[in-house]
N, C-alpha and C positions, 0 to 999 in steps of 0.2 A: 313460695313455690308457684303460686298462681293456679288457675283452674286446670291448665294442661298438665302441670307437674303433679297436682294432687288427685285428679280424677281420671286422666287419660293414661299417663305413664304407667301407673300400677296395673291397669287393665292390659296394656301392651305387654308388660313383663309377664303377667299371668298367661297371656296367649302364647308368647314366644317361648318362654321357659317351661310352659306346661305341656308342650308337645311330647307325645310318647317316645319319640326318638331320643329324648334326653334321659329316659328312665334307666337305661343300663349304666350311664355315667353316675346317676344319683345312687344306684345300688352299690356300685363299686366304691364311691367316695365315702359312703356311710358305713361300709364294712369296717369293723374294728372300733367304732365309737363305743364308749363305755362310761359308766359313772355319771358324774355331773358334766353336762355339755353346755357350752355357750355357742349359739349360732348367730353369726352376724349376717345381716341381710336376709332375715327370715322370710320376707315377702308374704306370699299367700299360703305358706306352709307346704310347699310342694315336696319337701324332703320328709315330711312326717311319716308317710307310709313305709319309709325305708330305714327308720331308726332300728338298730338291733335291740334285742331283748335285754342286752347288758346295759343299756342306757337307763339311768334312774331318774334323771330330771333334765329339762332343757330350759335354759334362759334365752329367750328370743329377743334379739336386737333388731328392731324394724322401725324406721322413721315414718312410714306411710300409714296413716290411719285406715285408708281404704284397703291396703294390702292385708292388714290385720283382720278387717271385716271379711275379706274374700277367703280368709283361712278358716272361717267359722266351722264349716262342715268337717274339714280335716281335723280341727281341734276336737270336735265332738267325738270323732272316731279314734283319737289317739289313745294309746295304751300306756303312755308315760305322762307325768305331769309337765305341762308346758306353760310358762308365764311370759308375758311381754315385759321384759325387765330393763329395756333401754331403747334409746332412740338414735344414738349416734355411735357408730363403730369407732370413731376417732377418739371418743372419750367414754370408756365403759364404766358404768357405775358399780364396779365390783372391787373387792379387795384383791391384793396380790395372792397368787397361788390358790385361787378359788375353784378352779375347774380341772377335771381330768382330761378333757378333750375339747376341741373347738372345731367348728364346721363353717365353711364358706363356699357357696356355690353360685357362680355367675354374679359376684358381688364386688370384687375388688376393682372391676372396670369402672364402677360408678362412684365409689367413695372419693370425695375430692382429694384427700390426702391418704392414699393407700398405705404409705409407709407408716404414718401415724397410727392407722388402724391395726396394722400388723404388730407394731410395737406394743399396743394395748393388749392384743390377743396374747402375745408372749408374756406380758406382765401378769395377766390373770390366770394363766396356765400354771399348774404345779410343775416343779422340775420333773422332766420325763413325760410330761403331758404331750398329747399329739394334736397337731393341727392338720385337719383333713380338708382338701380344697380341690375344686374343679373350676377353672376359670378360662374364659377366652381372652386372648391377648396377642402379643407380638408373634407373628408366624415364624417358623424356622427357615422359610425360603425368602430370599431377597426380593424376588419378583412380587411375592404376595405382600411383603412388608412395605414395598413402595406404594402399593394401592391402599394399604391400611393408613399410611401417613396422609395420603391425598384425601381419603374419605373421612378421616377422623373428625374434622370440624363439623361436617354434615351429620355424622353419627351422634356427636355430642348434643347438637341442637335438637335433633329429632327424638332421641332416646333418653332424655332426662339426664344428660351428662355422662353417658356411657362412652368409654374410650375403647377403640379397637386395638391400640398399639402399646399397651403396657407390658413390660417384660416380667411376667408373673414369677418365674423361678428366681430371677435376680432379686425381685422385691422381697420374696420370702427369705432368701438367704441374707439379704442386707439387714433384715430385722433381727438377725441373730439366731434364726432357726437352723437346725441341721436337717437337711433333706434325707429322709429315709428311703423314699422311692418317689419317682416322678416320671411321667410319660407325656411327651408332646406328640399330638396327632391331630388330624383333621377329622371333624365330625361331618355328617352329611350337611350339605348346603354350601353357599359361596365361601370360598376359603378365607376371604378377608374377615368374615365374622365367625368362622367355624374352626379356627386354630385354637385348640384346647390344651391346657396343661392340667393334669390330674395327678395328685400325689398326696403323700403324708410326710409331715415334717415334725421334728421333735424339739421341744423347748429344753435347752440344756439346764 
């Protein structure tokens, strides 16, 4: 990944995703998590304060060593066991039907093959398990989508491979999940980067 990818991008992600304006979305997406949870794109542990009491363990999938180091204080304050259990969301080191729930926040934009990652999440979820997600992606408005397509090459180069224009709901459904609820909306900020999809899907 090089110095920029290993040392700069995790700090940029910590800064951008750690803004308080994102906390309401984190609280909403974590609601209903329970039992054994796998979180892909754990980053610096920004979701840790929002895990419900019903969560019994978290297996964190995070490729960046610096991201894990930045999570140290949150891990110390966690009230649930959390282990770094994988590096690649596209190839999860877990058996089939291993988890009750899965969590992804602002992660699918960056994974090179988001479809493969979602297929893996579905594989490791028990039947009826829930996938909780909040992601930025393709906007609902054509005028915004046009700018997303134009800006995407620059975004990928500057933000560690992050894509602005992935169709989040379509990707989740294509992986075989059944959408229980999903909301598309704009968060605060430029619409090209603030088009969010927040929802819960079920593994059949």
